[in-house]
NUVO-328799 format. One record per residue (C-alpha): x, y, z. Coordinates in steps of 0.5 Angstrom, whole numbers, padded with zeros to 4 digits, always signed. Last residue first. Layout:
N
XYZ
...
***
This chain:
166
-0051+0040-0072
-0058+0039-0069
-0062+0033-0072
-0060+0028-0067
-0057+0031-0060
-0051+0034-0060
-0045+0029-0059
-0041+0030-0053
-0034+0028-0054
-0031+0022-0050
-0024+0020-0048
-0023+0015-0043
-0017+0015-0039
-0012+0009-0039
-0014+0004-0034
-0011+0004-0027
-0004+0003-0026
-0002-0002-0021
-0002-0001-0014
+0004+0000-0010
+0006-0006-0006
+0008-0005+0002
+0009-0011+0006
+0014-0014+0001
+0020-0011+0005
+0018-0015+0011
+0012-0019+0010
+0007-0017+0016
+0009-0010+0017
+0007-0007+0024
+0000-0005+0026
-0004+0000+0031
-0011+0002+0030
-0014-0003+0035
-0010+0000+0040
-0013+0006+0039
-0014+0008+0047
-0007+0007+0049
-0001+0002+0047
+0001-0002+0041
+0008-0006+0042
+0005-0013+0039
+0003-0009+0033
-0003-0012+0030
-0001-0015+0023
+0000-0012+0016
+0000-0013+0009
-0001-0006+0006
-0003-0005-0001
-0002+0002-0005
-0002+0009-0005
+0003+0014-0003
+0001+0021-0002
+0006+0022+0004
+0012+0019+0003
+0014+0011+0004
+0021+0008+0005
+0021+0002+0002
+0021-0004+0006
+0028-0008+0007
+0028-0015+0004
+0030-0020+0009
+0037-0020+0012
+0044-0019+0010
+0047-0012+0010
+0053-0012+0006
+0058-0006+0009
+0055-0001+0004
+0048-0003+0006
+0050-0001+0013
+0052+0005+0011
+0046+0007+0007
+0042+0006+0014
+0037+0001+0015
+0029+0002+0015
+0023+0000+0019
+0016-0001+0020
+0011+0001+0025
+0004+0003+0022
-0001+0008+0025
-0009+0008+0023
-0013+0013+0020
-0020+0011+0019
-0024+0013+0012
-0025+0006+0010
-0026+0001+0016
-0022-0003+0021
-0025-0008+0025
-0019-0013+0026
-0019-0020+0023
-0018-0016+0016
-0019-0017+0009
-0019-0013+0003
-0021-0007+0007
-0021+0000+0003
-0018+0007+0003
-0015+0006+0010
-0012+0013+0011
-0005+0012+0014
+0000+0015+0019
+0007+0012+0018
+0012+0010+0023
+0019+0009+0021
+0024+0005+0026
+0031+0005+0025
+0037+0000+0024
+0044+0003+0023
+0042+0009+0027
+0037+0014+0025
+0038+0019+0031
+0032+0024+0029
+0027+0018+0030
+0023+0017+0024
+0016+0020+0022
+0012+0019+0015
+0005+0022+0015
-0001+0021+0011
+0000+0015+0007
-0006+0012+0003
-0008+0005+0004
-0011-0001+0001
-0011-0006+0006
-0009-0013+0008
-0010-0015+0015
-0008-0021+0019
-0002-0023+0015
-0002-0030+0014
-0003-0030+0006
+0003-0024+0006
+0008-0028+0010
+0006-0035+0006
+0007-0031-0001
+0014-0028+0002
+0016-0035+0004
+0014-0038-0003
+0018-0033-0006
+0025-0034-0002
+0027-0029+0003
+0032-0025+0000
+0039-0024+0004
+0040-0031+0004
+0044-0031-0002
+0049-0026+0001
+0049-0030+0008
+0050-0037+0004
+0056-0033+0000
+0059-0031+0007
+0058-0038+0010
+0061-0042+0004
+0067-0037+0004
+0068-0039+0012
+0067-0046+0011
+0072-0046+0005
+0077-0042+0009
+0076-0047+0015
+0077-0053+0010
+0084-0050+0007
+0087-0049+0014
+0085-0056+0016
+0088-0059+0009
+0094-0055+0010
+0095-0057+0017
+0094-0064+0016
+0099-0064+0010
+0104-0061+0014
+0107-0053+0014
***
């Protein structure tokens, strides 16, 4: 093998290795990008998951659709009110794809009925039907759903008898 071929082969191997490593490093969005996606979300709601559905044939990437009750509106460019039921389209990836080394933004959590938290959403560009204003997609990939922090510790109190009574 000539010196030129050796250098060329080494260079190609190095570029390939860098591409692989860059892909692994690029699997998560930088914090400022995530914060930008959250800041640019059209709608930020506190929600409760009522129902979660995914396609029966879940391939490597699959759609997950949630029915959620709006608990409170933190901000929105659309008319959404507490108590309304909305539909949110998200996605998931298979364990097989994760095992092979999924490269991409953080994957959204798969939520279960009863989950309560903050959702960063945009209007669904594929929305159709009468309730178009109630159909959303996640706005910040895997950071679109944020669990609410635990509330304050439960207050304990005891009823004191009126003064003079024991």
